[in-house]
N, C-alpha and C positions, 0 to 999 in steps of 0.2 A: 872106081872106088872098090877097095878090097873088102873082102869079108870081115877082116879084123877090124877095120875102121867102121864098117857098118854096125858091128856088134858093139863097139865102144860108144857110138852115137846112140844106139838103141838104149844102152844102159844108162848113159847120161840123161836121155829124154825120159826114161822111166823114173829115175831119181828126182828130176825136176817136177815131173807130174805128180808123183806121190808126196814130195816135200812141200808143194805149194798149196796142198789141201788141208794142211794142218790147222790153220786158224779159221775161225768163224768171223766174218766181217758183217758189220751192222750198218745199216745207213745212218748217216749223220742226222741229228735232229734239225728241224727247220729253225733257222736264225733270222734275225732282223738286222737291218743296216744300223750301224752305229751313228748316232747323232751327237755331235760335239755341241754342247750347249754353252753360250757365253756366260760370263758372270753377270749377275743382276746389277743394272745400273738404271737410274730413273732421271727424268726431268719433269718439272711441274708444268702442266699445260694451263694457261690462263689467258689466252688471246682469241678465243673463239666466240665470245659473247654468250657462253653457256651459263646457266645459273648455278654451276658448280665447278670446282677445280680438284684436280687429283695428280698424283705422280704417275706419269706414263712411262712404261718400260722403254729404254732407249732403243732396243731392237725391234720395236713395233711402231706401226703407223696408225695415226688416228684418222678415221674416214667419217666425214660428216654427212648428214642426209639433207638434201635440199627440199624435202617435202615440208610444206607449211604446217601440216597437221602434226608431224613429228619433228619439229625443227631442232629440238634438243637431243635427239637420238644420235648416238655414235657407235661406230664399230672400232675395235682395237684389233688391228690386223697384224699377224705374225707371218710375214711372207716366207721366211726360211723354215717354219714349222707347218705351213698351210693350215693355219687356225685363226679363228676369230673369236673374240669376246664381243657378243652383241649386247649393247647397252641402250636401255630405254629410259626415258624420263617422263614423268607425269606430274602434274601439279595436284596436290591434294586438296579436294573440295568437299570435305565431309565424307569422302568415300575411302578412307584409309583401310577400313575392314575389308571392303570388296577387292582393293588392290593387293592386299596381303593374301587374301583367300585365292585370288587368281593365280598368284605366284605359287602358292602352295600346290594348287591343282596342276599346274604346268610342270612343277618339279616331280610331283608324285605320279604323273603319266608315265614316267620312266621306270616306275617299280615293276612293270612287266619284265623288263630285261635286267633290272638292277639286282645285284646280290645284297645290297643294303644301301640306305640312305642316312647319312649322318647330318645332323644340324648343329651348328655352333653359333652361339649368340655373341654379337659384337655390340659394344656400347662405348661411345665416347662422349660423355656429357658436356665436356668443355668445348666441343665442337658442335654439340646438338645433333650427333650422328649415331643412329642405332640401327642394327641390322641382324641378318642371319646369313651364315655361309652354309650352303648345302653341298656335301660331298656324296657323289653318286658312285658306288662301286659296281664293277661288272662291265658288260659290253653295252653301255648306254650310249646314246647319241651325244650326250652332254655329261661330263664328268664332274664340273663344278659349275654351280649357280649361286647368285647372291642377291640380296635385296638391302637397300639402305633407305632410311627415311629420318626426317625431323618430327614426324607424326603430326604436323600441322600444315606445311606447305609443300614439301618436296618428297618425291618418291623416285629412287633410282634402282633399276634392276639390270643384272648382267648374267649372261649365260656363255660357257665356253663350248665351242663346237670346232671339231676338226673336219676339214673338207675331204674325208675319206670314209670308207666303211669302218665303223668302230671295232677295234680289237684291243682289248684291255692290256694285252701283253705288249703289243707293238707300240702303243702310244703312252704306255705308263710313264716312262721317264719324262716325256714332253708335258703330259698332263700335270705331273707333279711340279715341273718347272714353272708352268703357267699359273698353277695354284698358288705359288709363293708371289707372283705378280699380282693375283687377285687380292690376296691378303693385304699387300702394300697399297692397292688401290683403295681398299675398304678403310685401312688405317689413315690414309692421306686425304680422303675426300673431305671437302669443306663446301658448305653452301655459301654463295656470294651475296644472296639478297635475303 
């Protein structure tokens, strides 16, 4: 290699070295996987011998419990979202205040981590269904809970949980998607007996 070609390579190397240092690079912000959520569609469940019926999201499965003590309890499982709406049912025997108070206590246990808890009243007098939707904001274990009752015989409660560590930013689109399903469940629920 001649001295002339060595000088040319040294000049090119110096130009490349000084030219590459002109921009400041920043790390990319942390992102989350995109989840494509299907359109909402529903089917009425009415074949399980339950004392209630409601519209079940088409992309969810209903899981029943074989425990004789909680025989009317069900889980609404979203396999593609790794989430469950745990639903419990109790007969009202003069204990409506205690059932409502227990629900309120369970919801407000999340206030340690919640940025806020909103309550929305539901009332469908033509179906004799009344309830409250609780919206929990922040990194709470459950972002949506609800309760429905006819105040004399039936008491139905549900709570949404994701099967992972809560992070409001990563699960927000999925939580909002399931919240719409919860509202549909609340609006479509009817007592059979």
